[in-house]
Biopython code that builds the backbone (N, CA, C, O; Angstrom):
import numpy as np
from Bio.PDB.StructureBuilder import StructureBuilder

atoms = [
    (1, "MET", "N", (69.298, -34.978, 35.674)),
    (1, "MET", "CA", (69.171, -33.876, 34.802)),
    (1, "MET", "C", (68.430, -34.249, 33.504)),
    (1, "MET", "O", (67.555, -33.551, 32.991)),
    (2, "ARG", "N", (68.864, -35.393, 33.043)),
    (2, "ARG", "CA", (68.211, -35.857, 31.766)),
    (2, "ARG", "C", (66.709, -36.061, 31.902)),
    (2, "ARG", "O", (65.916, -35.684, 31.040)),
    (3, "GLY", "N", (66.348, -36.690, 33.054)),
    (3, "GLY", "CA", (64.982, -36.997, 33.370)),
    (3, "GLY", "C", (64.120, -35.667, 33.424)),
    (3, "GLY", "O", (63.012, -35.615, 32.890)),
    (4, "ARG", "N", (64.661, -34.640, 34.068)),
    (4, "ARG", "CA", (63.983, -33.370, 34.168)),
    (4, "ARG", "C", (63.834, -32.718, 32.801)),
    (4, "ARG", "O", (62.799, -32.118, 32.513)),
    (5, "ASN", "N", (64.832, -32.823, 31.973)),
    (5, "ASN", "CA", (64.756, -32.266, 30.595)),
    (5, "ASN", "C", (63.650, -32.981, 29.829)),
    (5, "ASN", "O", (62.843, -32.333, 29.162)),
    (6, "ASP", "N", (63.601, -34.345, 29.917)),
    (6, "ASP", "CA", (62.501, -35.120, 29.279)),
    (6, "ASP", "C", (61.137, -34.674, 29.763)),
    (6, "ASP", "O", (60.214, -34.500, 28.967)),
    (7, "GLN", "N", (61.012, -34.491, 31.048)),
    (7, "GLN", "CA", (59.711, -34.044, 31.704)),
    (7, "GLN", "C", (59.313, -32.738, 31.112)),
    (7, "GLN", "O", (58.190, -32.594, 30.630)),
    (8, "LEU", "N", (60.225, -31.746, 31.130)),
    (8, "LEU", "CA", (59.934, -30.393, 30.608)),
    (8, "LEU", "C", (59.569, -30.388, 29.113)),
    (8, "LEU", "O", (58.663, -29.677, 28.680)),
    (9, "GLN", "N", (60.284, -31.181, 28.364)),
    (9, "GLN", "CA", (59.961, -31.312, 26.871)),
    (9, "GLN", "C", (58.582, -31.967, 26.684)),
    (9, "GLN", "O", (57.850, -31.615, 25.759)),
    (10, "SER", "N", (58.228, -32.919, 27.564)),
    (10, "SER", "CA", (56.853, -33.482, 27.508)),
    (10, "SER", "C", (55.815, -32.457, 27.837)),
    (10, "SER", "O", (54.779, -32.346, 27.181)),
    (11, "GLU", "N", (56.122, -31.696, 28.889)),
    (11, "GLU", "CA", (55.166, -30.617, 29.288)),
    (11, "GLU", "C", (54.946, -29.591, 28.158)),
    (11, "GLU", "O", (53.824, -29.174, 27.870)),
    (12, "VAL", "N", (56.080, -29.207, 27.531)),
    (12, "VAL", "CA", (56.002, -28.255, 26.443)),
    (12, "VAL", "C", (55.168, -28.845, 25.273)),
    (12, "VAL", "O", (54.384, -28.142, 24.635)),
    (13, "ALA", "N", (55.356, -30.101, 25.028)),
    (13, "ALA", "CA", (54.571, -30.701, 23.886)),
    (13, "ALA", "C", (53.120, -30.713, 24.305)),
    (13, "ALA", "O", (52.250, -30.414, 23.488)),
    (14, "ASP", "N", (52.821, -31.056, 25.576)),
    (14, "ASP", "CA", (51.397, -31.012, 25.994)),
    (14, "ASP", "C", (50.783, -29.581, 25.836)),
    (14, "ASP", "O", (49.693, -29.409, 25.289)),
    (15, "VAL", "N", (51.515, -28.604, 26.325)),
    (15, "VAL", "CA", (51.119, -27.242, 26.182)),
    (15, "VAL", "C", (50.843, -26.876, 24.730)),
    (15, "VAL", "O", (49.828, -26.248, 24.428)),
    (16, "LYS", "N", (51.781, -27.282, 23.793)),
    (16, "LYS", "CA", (51.579, -26.977, 22.388)),
    (16, "LYS", "C", (50.344, -27.669, 21.805)),
    (16, "LYS", "O", (49.647, -27.102, 20.963)),
    (17, "ARG", "N", (50.078, -28.902, 22.260)),
    (17, "ARG", "CA", (48.965, -29.711, 21.781)),
    (17, "ARG", "C", (47.713, -29.017, 22.262)),
    (17, "ARG", "O", (46.790, -28.801, 21.477)),
    (18, "LYS", "N", (47.656, -28.646, 23.597)),
    (18, "LYS", "CA", (46.422, -28.017, 24.100)),
    (18, "LYS", "C", (46.237, -26.632, 23.436)),
    (18, "LYS", "O", (45.099, -26.207, 23.238)),
    (19, "GLU", "N", (47.292, -25.947, 23.100)),
    (19, "GLU", "CA", (47.180, -24.630, 22.432)),
    (19, "GLU", "C", (46.581, -24.791, 21.058)),
    (19, "GLU", "O", (45.740, -23.997, 20.636)),
    (20, "ALA", "N", (47.036, -25.869, 20.330)),
    (20, "ALA", "CA", (46.512, -26.077, 18.993)),
    (20, "ALA", "C", (45.065, -26.479, 19.074)),
    (20, "ALA", "O", (44.258, -26.095, 18.227)),
    (21, "GLU", "N", (44.719, -27.277, 20.121)),
    (21, "GLU", "CA", (43.272, -27.660, 20.241)),
    (21, "GLU", "C", (42.463, -26.400, 20.544)),
    (21, "GLU", "O", (41.383, -26.224, 19.980)),
    (22, "MET", "N", (42.972, -25.483, 21.453)),
    (22, "MET", "CA", (42.233, -24.279, 21.794)),
    (22, "MET", "C", (42.092, -23.367, 20.472)),
    (22, "MET", "O", (41.066, -22.735, 20.222)),
    (23, "ASP", "N", (43.150, -23.371, 19.718)),
    (23, "ASP", "CA", (43.077, -22.545, 18.392)),
    (23, "ASP", "C", (41.959, -23.109, 17.543)),
    (23, "ASP", "O", (41.167, -22.345, 16.992)),
    (24, "ARG", "N", (41.863, -24.512, 17.412)),
    (24, "ARG", "CA", (40.766, -25.062, 16.609)),
    (24, "ARG", "C", (39.480, -24.708, 17.206)),
    (24, "ARG", "O", (38.568, -24.328, 16.471)),
    (25, "ILE", "N", (39.321, -24.799, 18.482)),
    (25, "ILE", "CA", (38.038, -24.450, 19.134)),
    (25, "ILE", "C", (37.633, -23.027, 18.896)),
    (25, "ILE", "O", (36.474, -22.723, 18.613)),
    (26, "LEU", "N", (38.667, -22.110, 19.023)),
    (26, "LEU", "CA", (38.396, -20.650, 18.762)),
    (26, "LEU", "C", (37.988, -20.441, 17.318)),
    (26, "LEU", "O", (37.042, -19.694, 17.067)),
    (27, "VAL", "N", (38.619, -21.033, 16.403)),
    (27, "VAL", "CA", (38.263, -20.898, 14.986)),
    (27, "VAL", "C", (36.800, -21.391, 14.754)),
    (27, "VAL", "O", (35.986, -20.748, 14.090)),
    (28, "LYS", "N", (36.539, -22.573, 15.349)),
    (28, "LYS", "CA", (35.159, -23.216, 15.209)),
    (28, "LYS", "C", (34.145, -22.287, 15.762)),
    (28, "LYS", "O", (33.127, -22.038, 15.116)),
    (29, "ASN", "N", (34.380, -21.739, 16.977)),
    (29, "ASN", "CA", (33.424, -20.885, 17.695)),
    (29, "ASN", "C", (33.291, -19.552, 16.872)),
    (29, "ASN", "O", (32.184, -19.028, 16.741)),
    (30, "ALA", "N", (34.395, -19.020, 16.333)),
    (30, "ALA", "CA", (34.352, -17.807, 15.567)),
    (30, "ALA", "C", (33.472, -18.000, 14.306)),
    (30, "ALA", "O", (32.668, -17.140, 13.946)),
    (31, "ASN", "N", (33.656, -19.142, 13.669)),
    (31, "ASN", "CA", (32.749, -19.501, 12.518)),
    (31, "ASN", "C", (31.268, -19.583, 12.879)),
    (31, "ASN", "O", (30.397, -19.122, 12.141)),
    (32, "ARG", "N", (31.010, -20.197, 14.062)),
    (32, "ARG", "CA", (29.695, -20.278, 14.515)),
    (32, "ARG", "C", (29.081, -18.934, 14.783)),
    (32, "ARG", "O", (27.935, -18.708, 14.395)),
    (33, "ILE", "N", (29.806, -18.002, 15.446)),
    (33, "ILE", "CA", (29.376, -16.726, 15.701)),
    (33, "ILE", "C", (29.101, -15.952, 14.473)),
    (33, "ILE", "O", (28.113, -15.221, 14.393)),
    (34, "LYS", "N", (30.009, -16.106, 13.453)),
    (34, "LYS", "CA", (29.774, -15.408, 12.208)),
    (34, "LYS", "C", (28.526, -15.908, 11.553)),
    (34, "LYS", "O", (27.738, -15.112, 11.043)),
    (35, "SER", "N", (28.314, -17.222, 11.550)),
    (35, "SER", "CA", (27.115, -17.777, 11.009)),
    (35, "SER", "C", (25.814, -17.267, 11.726)),
    (35, "SER", "O", (24.821, -16.932, 11.079)),
    (36, "LEU", "N", (25.869, -17.227, 13.034)),
    (36, "LEU", "CA", (24.773, -16.748, 13.788)),
    (36, "LEU", "C", (24.495, -15.319, 13.555)),
    (36, "LEU", "O", (23.336, -14.906, 13.527)),
    (37, "GLU", "N", (25.573, -14.504, 13.377)),
    (37, "GLU", "CA", (25.353, -13.064, 13.126)),
    (37, "GLU", "C", (24.733, -12.918, 11.661)),
    (37, "GLU", "O", (23.905, -12.035, 11.436)),
    (38, "GLU", "N", (25.109, -13.713, 10.775)),
    (38, "GLU", "CA", (24.537, -13.684, 9.402)),
    (38, "GLU", "C", (23.091, -14.032, 9.489)),
    (38, "GLU", "O", (22.250, -13.354, 8.899)),
    (39, "ARG", "N", (22.764, -15.112, 10.238)),
    (39, "ARG", "CA", (21.285, -15.496, 10.376)),
    (39, "ARG", "C", (20.507, -14.449, 11.092)),
    (39, "ARG", "O", (19.352, -14.171, 10.769)),
    (40, "LEU", "N", (21.170, -13.846, 12.103)),
    (40, "LEU", "CA", (20.435, -12.722, 12.838)),
    (40, "LEU", "C", (20.155, -11.566, 11.872)),
    (40, "LEU", "O", (19.045, -11.034, 11.848)),
    (41, "HIS", "N", (21.164, -11.176, 11.073)),
    (41, "HIS", "CA", (20.996, -10.104, 10.044)),
    (41, "HIS", "C", (19.813, -10.452, 9.112)),
    (41, "HIS", "O", (18.937, -9.622, 8.870)),
    (42, "ASP", "N", (19.811, -11.697, 8.597)),
    (42, "ASP", "CA", (18.766, -12.102, 7.703)),
    (42, "ASP", "C", (17.390, -12.079, 8.372)),
    (42, "ASP", "O", (16.403, -11.730, 7.725)),
    (43, "ALA", "N", (17.308, -12.439, 9.637)),
    (43, "ALA", "CA", (16.072, -12.444, 10.386)),
    (43, "ALA", "C", (15.587, -11.031, 10.576)),
    (43, "ALA", "O", (14.400, -10.736, 10.442)),
    (44, "GLU", "N", (16.543, -10.146, 10.898)),
    (44, "GLU", "CA", (16.212, -8.709, 11.039)),
    (44, "GLU", "C", (15.682, -8.171, 9.706)),
    (44, "GLU", "O", (14.663, -7.480, 9.693)),
    (45, "GLU", "N", (16.314, -8.455, 8.641)),
    (45, "GLU", "CA", (15.855, -7.986, 7.326)),
    (45, "GLU", "C", (14.432, -8.487, 6.988)),
    (45, "GLU", "O", (13.624, -7.741, 6.434)),
    (46, "GLN", "N", (14.141, -9.749, 7.326)),
    (46, "GLN", "CA", (12.832, -10.357, 7.103)),
    (46, "GLN", "C", (11.839, -9.616, 8.041)),
    (46, "GLN", "O", (10.725, -9.320, 7.609)),
    (47, "ALA", "N", (12.196, -9.318, 9.268)),
    (47, "ALA", "CA", (11.240, -8.664, 10.162)),
    (47, "ALA", "C", (10.969, -7.284, 9.674)),
    (47, "ALA", "O", (9.821, -6.839, 9.699)),
    (48, "ILE", "N", (12.011, -6.561, 9.216)),
    (48, "ILE", "CA", (11.759, -5.203, 8.640)),
    (48, "ILE", "C", (10.821, -5.236, 7.522)),
    (48, "ILE", "O", (9.917, -4.404, 7.458)),
    (49, "GLU", "N", (10.987, -6.214, 6.567)),
    (49, "GLU", "CA", (10.173, -6.313, 5.388)),
    (49, "GLU", "C", (8.704, -6.694, 5.797)),
    (49, "GLU", "O", (7.741, -6.202, 5.209)),
    (50, "ALA", "N", (8.577, -7.557, 6.788)),
    (50, "ALA", "CA", (7.242, -7.959, 7.255)),
    (50, "ALA", "C", (6.567, -6.796, 7.885)),
    (50, "ALA", "O", (5.359, -6.617, 7.727)),
    (51, "SER", "N", (7.316, -5.991, 8.604)),
    (51, "SER", "CA", (6.788, -4.765, 9.260)),
    (51, "SER", "C", (6.277, -3.812, 8.194)),
    (51, "SER", "O", (5.188, -3.256, 8.339)),
    (52, "ARG", "N", (7.032, -3.612, 7.138)),
    (52, "ARG", "CA", (6.642, -2.715, 6.042)),
    (52, "ARG", "C", (5.332, -3.236, 5.388)),
    (52, "ARG", "O", (4.442, -2.452, 5.060)),
    (53, "ARG", "N", (5.237, -4.573, 5.206)),
    (53, "ARG", "CA", (4.081, -5.099, 4.573)),
    (53, "ARG", "C", (2.885, -4.905, 5.498)),
    (53, "ARG", "O", (1.801, -4.553, 5.033)),
    (54, "VAL", "N", (3.053, -5.119, 6.734)),
    (54, "VAL", "CA", (1.871, -4.939, 7.703)),
    (54, "VAL", "C", (1.479, -3.464, 7.767)),
    (54, "VAL", "O", (0.294, -3.134, 7.827)),
    (55, "ALA", "N", (2.476, -2.580, 7.752)),
    (55, "ALA", "CA", (2.125, -1.116, 7.709)),
    (55, "ALA", "C", (1.365, -0.746, 6.457)),
    (55, "ALA", "O", (0.372, -0.021, 6.515)),
    (56, "LYS", "N", (1.823, -1.234, 5.347)),
    (56, "LYS", "CA", (1.085, -0.907, 4.055)),
    (56, "LYS", "C", (-0.347, -1.461, 4.085)),
    (56, "LYS", "O", (-1.291, -0.823, 3.618)),
    (57, "GLN", "N", (-0.481, -2.730, 4.679)),
    (57, "GLN", "CA", (-1.803, -3.252, 4.790)),
    (57, "GLN", "C", (-2.688, -2.498, 5.697)),
    (57, "GLN", "O", (-3.873, -2.324, 5.414)),
    (58, "LEU", "N", (-2.133, -2.027, 6.817)),
    (58, "LEU", "CA", (-2.905, -1.184, 7.726)),
    (58, "LEU", "C", (-3.331, 0.112, 7.032)),
    (58, "LEU", "O", (-4.467, 0.545, 7.222)),
    (59, "VAL", "N", (-2.506, 0.720, 6.271)),
    (59, "VAL", "CA", (-2.927, 1.932, 5.511)),
    (59, "VAL", "C", (-4.032, 1.611, 4.541)),
    (59, "VAL", "O", (-5.000, 2.363, 4.429)),
    (60, "ARG", "N", (-3.903, 0.489, 3.828)),
    (60, "ARG", "CA", (-4.966, 0.124, 2.916)),
    (60, "ARG", "C", (-6.311, -0.119, 3.621)),
    (60, "ARG", "O", (-7.370, 0.302, 3.155)),
    (61, "ASP", "N", (-6.215, -0.856, 4.832)),
    (61, "ASP", "CA", (-7.385, -1.090, 5.526)),
    (61, "ASP", "C", (-8.032, 0.188, 6.087)),
    (61, "ASP", "O", (-9.254, 0.335, 6.063)),
    (62, "ARG", "N", (-7.190, 1.113, 6.597)),
    (62, "ARG", "CA", (-7.761, 2.343, 7.027)),
    (62, "ARG", "C", (-8.418, 3.118, 5.901)),
    (62, "ARG", "O", (-9.481, 3.711, 6.083)),
    (63, "LEU", "N", (-7.777, 3.111, 4.728)),
    (63, "LEU", "CA", (-8.408, 3.794, 3.530)),
    (63, "LEU", "C", (-9.680, 3.087, 3.181)),
    (63, "LEU", "O", (-10.665, 3.750, 2.856)),
    (64, "ALA", "N", (-9.719, 1.746, 3.231)),
    (64, "ALA", "CA", (-10.923, 1.050, 2.931)),
    (64, "ALA", "C", (-12.079, 1.431, 3.903)),
    (64, "ALA", "O", (-13.221, 1.547, 3.458)),
    (65, "ILE", "N", (-11.820, 1.617, 5.152)),
    (65, "ILE", "CA", (-12.789, 1.948, 6.205)),
    (65, "ILE", "C", (-13.329, 3.380, 5.836)),
    (65, "ILE", "O", (-14.533, 3.639, 5.813)),
    (66, "THR", "N", (-12.373, 4.255, 5.561)),
    (66, "THR", "CA", (-12.807, 5.713, 5.402)),
    (66, "THR", "C", (-13.206, 6.029, 4.005)),
    (66, "THR", "O", (-13.982, 6.967, 3.823)),
    (67, "HIS", "N", (-12.738, 5.318, 2.966)),
    (67, "HIS", "CA", (-13.066, 5.704, 1.604)),
    (67, "HIS", "C", (-13.686, 4.597, 0.785)),
    (67, "HIS", "O", (-13.898, 4.787, -0.412)),
    (68, "GLY", "N", (-13.977, 3.495, 1.343)),
    (68, "GLY", "CA", (-14.632, 2.446, 0.569)),
    (68, "GLY", "C", (-13.623, 1.280, 0.269)),
    (68, "GLY", "O", (-12.414, 1.405, 0.467)),
    (69, "ASP", "N", (-14.185, 0.178, -0.205)),
    (69, "ASP", "CA", (-13.464, -1.040, -0.393)),
    (69, "ASP", "C", (-12.489, -1.040, -1.568)),
    (69, "ASP", "O", (-11.697, -1.978, -1.664)),
    (70, "GLN", "N", (-12.491, -0.039, -2.485)),
    (70, "GLN", "CA", (-11.573, -0.055, -3.553)),
    (70, "GLN", "C", (-10.113, -0.103, -3.085)),
    (70, "GLN", "O", (-9.235, -0.557, -3.819)),
    (71, "TYR", "N", (-9.862, 0.371, -1.853)),
    (71, "TYR", "CA", (-8.542, 0.436, -1.326)),
    (71, "TYR", "C", (-8.114, -0.871, -0.656)),
    (71, "TYR", "O", (-6.925, -1.168, -0.534)),
    (72, "SER", "N", (-9.109, -1.635, -0.231)),
    (72, "SER", "CA", (-8.859, -2.816, 0.531)),
    (72, "SER", "C", (-8.414, -4.009, -0.327)),
    (72, "SER", "O", (-7.618, -4.830, 0.128)),
    (73, "TYR", "N", (-8.925, -4.112, -1.571)),
    (73, "TYR", "CA", (-8.656, -5.300, -2.358)),
    (73, "TYR", "C", (-8.033, -4.860, -3.642)),
    (73, "TYR", "O", (-8.600, -4.009, -4.329)),
    (74, "SER", "N", (-6.902, -5.391, -4.003)),
    (74, "SER", "CA", (-6.392, -5.169, -5.317)),
    (74, "SER", "C", (-6.734, -6.359, -6.102)),
    (74, "SER", "O", (-7.279, -7.320, -5.559)),
    (75, "GLY", "N", (-6.418, -6.349, -7.473)),
    (75, "GLY", "CA", (-6.729, -7.430, -8.281)),
    (75, "GLY", "C", (-5.912, -8.652, -7.909)),
    (75, "GLY", "O", (-6.287, -9.752, -8.315)),
    (76, "ILE", "N", (-4.848, -8.540, -7.184)),
    (76, "ILE", "CA", (-3.974, -9.648, -6.791)),
    (76, "ILE", "C", (-4.473, -10.354, -5.582)),
    (76, "ILE", "O", (-4.342, -11.572, -5.464)),
    (77, "ARG", "N", (-5.068, -9.580, -4.644)),
    (77, "ARG", "CA", (-5.420, -10.125, -3.399)),
    (77, "ARG", "C", (-6.787, -10.883, -3.470)),
    (77, "ARG", "O", (-7.698, -10.394, -4.138)),
    (78, "PRO", "N", (-6.949, -12.004, -2.835)),
    (78, "PRO", "CA", (-8.177, -12.743, -2.943)),
    (78, "PRO", "C", (-9.298, -12.027, -2.041)),
    (78, "PRO", "O", (-9.006, -11.269, -1.115)),
    (79, "MET", "N", (-10.567, -12.341, -2.401)),
    (79, "MET", "CA", (-11.657, -11.687, -1.763)),
    (79, "MET", "C", (-11.857, -12.231, -0.310)),
    (79, "MET", "O", (-12.620, -11.653, 0.465)),
    (80, "HIS", "N", (-11.201, -13.286, 0.026)),
    (80, "HIS", "CA", (-11.310, -13.830, 1.357)),
    (80, "HIS", "C", (-10.103, -13.406, 2.251)),
    (80, "HIS", "O", (-9.618, -14.167, 3.089)),
    (81, "SER", "N", (-9.666, -12.184, 2.027)),
    (81, "SER", "CA", (-8.543, -11.651, 2.762)),
    (81, "SER", "C", (-8.756, -11.659, 4.206)),
    (81, "SER", "O", (-9.878, -11.427, 4.655)),
    (82, "THR", "N", (-7.693, -11.926, 5.021)),
    (82, "THR", "CA", (-7.828, -11.862, 6.498)),
    (82, "THR", "C", (-7.011, -10.755, 7.045)),
    (82, "THR", "O", (-6.188, -10.933, 7.942)),
    (83, "SER", "N", (-7.254, -9.590, 6.485)),
    (83, "SER", "CA", (-6.578, -8.390, 7.035)),
    (83, "SER", "C", (-7.173, -8.085, 8.384)),
    (83, "SER", "O", (-8.154, -8.696, 8.808)),
    (84, "LEU", "N", (-6.538, -7.089, 9.076)),
    (84, "LEU", "CA", (-6.977, -6.830, 10.447)),
    (84, "LEU", "C", (-8.347, -6.359, 10.526)),
    (84, "LEU", "O", (-8.978, -6.535, 11.569)),
    (85, "PHE", "N", (-8.923, -5.720, 9.428)),
    (85, "PHE", "CA", (-10.252, -5.192, 9.462)),
    (85, "PHE", "C", (-11.244, -6.093, 8.747)),
    (85, "PHE", "O", (-12.417, -5.731, 8.662)),
    (86, "ASN", "N", (-10.848, -7.219, 8.240)),
    (86, "ASN", "CA", (-11.668, -8.110, 7.495)),
    (86, "ASN", "C", (-11.453, -9.498, 8.098)),
    (86, "ASN", "O", (-10.826, -10.344, 7.460)),
    (87, "LEU", "N", (-11.924, -9.742, 9.234)),
    (87, "LEU", "CA", (-11.748, -11.054, 9.954)),
    (87, "LEU", "C", (-12.882, -11.951, 9.811)),
    (87, "LEU", "O", (-13.003, -12.876, 10.614)),
    (88, "THR", "N", (-13.789, -11.769, 8.808)),
    (88, "THR", "CA", (-14.938, -12.613, 8.640)),
    (88, "THR", "C", (-14.478, -14.054, 8.336)),
    (88, "THR", "O", (-15.201, -15.006, 8.629)),
    (89, "ALA", "N", (-13.329, -14.206, 7.776)),
    (89, "ALA", "CA", (-12.843, -15.562, 7.489)),
    (89, "ALA", "C", (-12.515, -16.333, 8.767)),
    (89, "ALA", "O", (-12.457, -17.562, 8.740)),
    (90, "LEU", "N", (-12.300, -15.639, 9.878)),
    (90, "LEU", "CA", (-11.971, -16.268, 11.107)),
    (90, "LEU", "C", (-13.158, -16.566, 12.041)),
    (90, "LEU", "O", (-13.016, -17.244, 13.058)),
    (91, "LYS", "N", (-14.376, -16.017, 11.646)),
    (91, "LYS", "CA", (-15.535, -16.206, 12.478)),
    (91, "LYS", "C", (-15.982, -17.664, 12.363)),
    (91, "LYS", "O", (-15.822, -18.279, 11.309)),
    (92, "PRO", "N", (-16.528, -18.205, 13.414)),
    (92, "PRO", "CA", (-17.098, -19.601, 13.289)),
    (92, "PRO", "C", (-18.416, -19.514, 12.544)),
    (92, "PRO", "O", (-19.044, -18.455, 12.525)),
    (93, "PRO", "N", (-18.863, -20.648, 11.907)),
    (93, "PRO", "CA", (-20.117, -20.552, 11.133)),
    (93, "PRO", "C", (-21.287, -20.431, 12.137)),
    (93, "PRO", "O", (-21.265, -20.932, 13.261)),
    (94, "VAL", "N", (-22.291, -19.730, 11.629)),
    (94, "VAL", "CA", (-23.474, -19.454, 12.485)),
    (94, "VAL", "C", (-24.387, -20.657, 12.367)),
    (94, "VAL", "O", (-24.686, -21.135, 11.273)),
    (95, "ILE", "N", (-24.812, -21.123, 13.498)),
    (95, "ILE", "CA", (-25.769, -22.301, 13.548)),
    (95, "ILE", "C", (-27.142, -21.790, 13.704)),
    (95, "ILE", "O", (-27.369, -21.055, 14.665)),
    (96, "PRO", "N", (-28.120, -22.097, 12.849)),
    (96, "PRO", "CA", (-29.503, -21.561, 13.037)),
    (96, "PRO", "C", (-30.012, -21.885, 14.388)),
    (96, "PRO", "O", (-29.682, -22.919, 14.968)),
    (97, "LEU", "N", (-30.822, -20.998, 14.893)),
    (97, "LEU", "CA", (-31.373, -21.184, 16.198)),
    (97, "LEU", "C", (-32.289, -22.393, 16.287)),
    (97, "LEU", "O", (-32.346, -23.050, 17.326)),
    (98, "THR", "N", (-33.012, -22.698, 15.200)),
    (98, "THR", "CA", (-33.961, -23.862, 15.261)),
    (98, "THR", "C", (-33.216, -25.191, 15.558)),
    (98, "THR", "O", (-33.688, -26.042, 16.312)),
    (99, "THR", "N", (-32.086, -25.314, 14.956)),
    (99, "THR", "CA", (-31.374, -26.537, 15.264)),
    (99, "THR", "C", (-30.799, -26.630, 16.666)),
    (99, "THR", "O", (-30.649, -27.719, 17.219)),
    (100, "MET", "N", (-30.480, -25.472, 17.233)),
    (100, "MET", "CA", (-30.018, -25.438, 18.575)),
    (100, "MET", "C", (-31.141, -25.780, 19.577)),
    (100, "MET", "O", (-30.926, -26.527, 20.531)),
    (101, "THR", "N", (-32.306, -25.235, 19.349)),
    (101, "THR", "CA", (-33.415, -25.465, 20.328)),
    (101, "THR", "C", (-33.990, -26.807, 20.173)),
    (101, "THR", "O", (-34.567, -27.312, 21.137)),
    (102, "ASP", "N", (-33.886, -27.476, 18.990)),
    (102, "ASP", "CA", (-34.388, -28.847, 18.847)),
    (102, "ASP", "C", (-33.697, -29.845, 19.704)),
    (102, "ASP", "O", (-34.280, -30.865, 20.070)),
    (103, "SER", "N", (-32.498, -29.586, 20.027)),
    (103, "SER", "CA", (-31.720, -30.556, 20.871)),
    (103, "SER", "C", (-31.848, -30.236, 22.394)),
    (103, "SER", "O", (-31.318, -30.970, 23.229)),
    (104, "ILE", "N", (-32.538, -29.165, 22.726)),
    (104, "ILE", "CA", (-32.663, -28.781, 24.136)),
    (104, "ILE", "C", (-33.856, -29.490, 24.730)),
    (104, "ILE", "O", (-34.937, -29.464, 24.141)),
    (105, "GLU", "N", (-33.700, -30.106, 25.849)),
    (105, "GLU", "CA", (-34.853, -30.784, 26.542)),
    (105, "GLU", "C", (-35.666, -29.729, 27.294)),
    (105, "GLU", "O", (-35.121, -28.908, 28.031)),
    (106, "HIS", "N", (-36.972, -29.773, 27.089)),
    (106, "HIS", "CA", (-37.838, -28.841, 27.823)),
    (106, "HIS", "C", (-38.534, -29.530, 28.914)),
    (106, "HIS", "O", (-38.961, -30.669, 28.727)),
    (107, "PHE", "N", (-38.689, -28.911, 30.084)),
    (107, "PHE", "CA", (-39.484, -29.492, 31.151)),
    (107, "PHE", "C", (-40.884, -28.990, 31.013)),
    (107, "PHE", "O", (-41.137, -27.868, 30.576)),
    (108, "SER", "N", (-41.782, -29.845, 31.396)),
    (108, "SER", "CA", (-43.200, -29.472, 31.331)),
    (108, "SER", "C", (-43.521, -28.554, 32.505)),
    (108, "SER", "O", (-42.864, -28.598, 33.545)),
    (109, "ASP", "N", (-44.552, -27.715, 32.317)),
    (109, "ASP", "CA", (-44.951, -26.842, 33.366)),
    (109, "ASP", "C", (-45.899, -27.481, 34.396)),
    (109, "ASP", "O", (-46.304, -26.834, 35.361)),
    (110, "GLU", "N", (-46.243, -28.753, 34.178)),
    (110, "GLU", "CA", (-47.096, -29.422, 35.083)),
    (110, "GLU", "C", (-46.432, -29.682, 36.420)),
    (110, "GLU", "O", (-45.260, -30.048, 36.514)),
    (111, "LYS", "N", (-47.275, -29.466, 37.497)),
    (111, "LYS", "CA", (-46.701, -29.800, 38.851)),
    (111, "LYS", "C", (-47.592, -30.677, 39.510)),
    (111, "LYS", "O", (-47.330, -31.089, 40.641)),
]
sb = StructureBuilder()
sb.init_structure("model")
sb.init_model(0)
sb.init_chain("A")
sb.init_seg("    ")
for serial, (resi, resn, name, xyz) in enumerate(atoms, 1):
    if name == "N":
        sb.init_residue(resn, " ", resi, " ")
    sb.init_atom(name, np.array(xyz, "f"), 0.0, 1.0, " ", f" {name:<3s}", serial, name[0])
structure = sb.get_structure()
């Protein structure tokens, strides 16, 4: 009888220990979830703000196309803007044709 009592008490202690460990894991995971939710909220706010900036830039670019460049550039924005309608900054440099043809080998017409 005494042996069975000791065994049951040992099992109860194990269950309590495992329960405490599970509680710690649950708290840890709940904190992680809360942190991830906060990061998600921050990312959503940043995406909304970026979307607003892009929409405003698109309106400025449309106005620049239809009404002239005074809408495209403010005093704050640099003249080398890479807006959607001003992609000249992304074009590769133009190589003069003379330098390209100088390196081409020509075959003679002699047969």
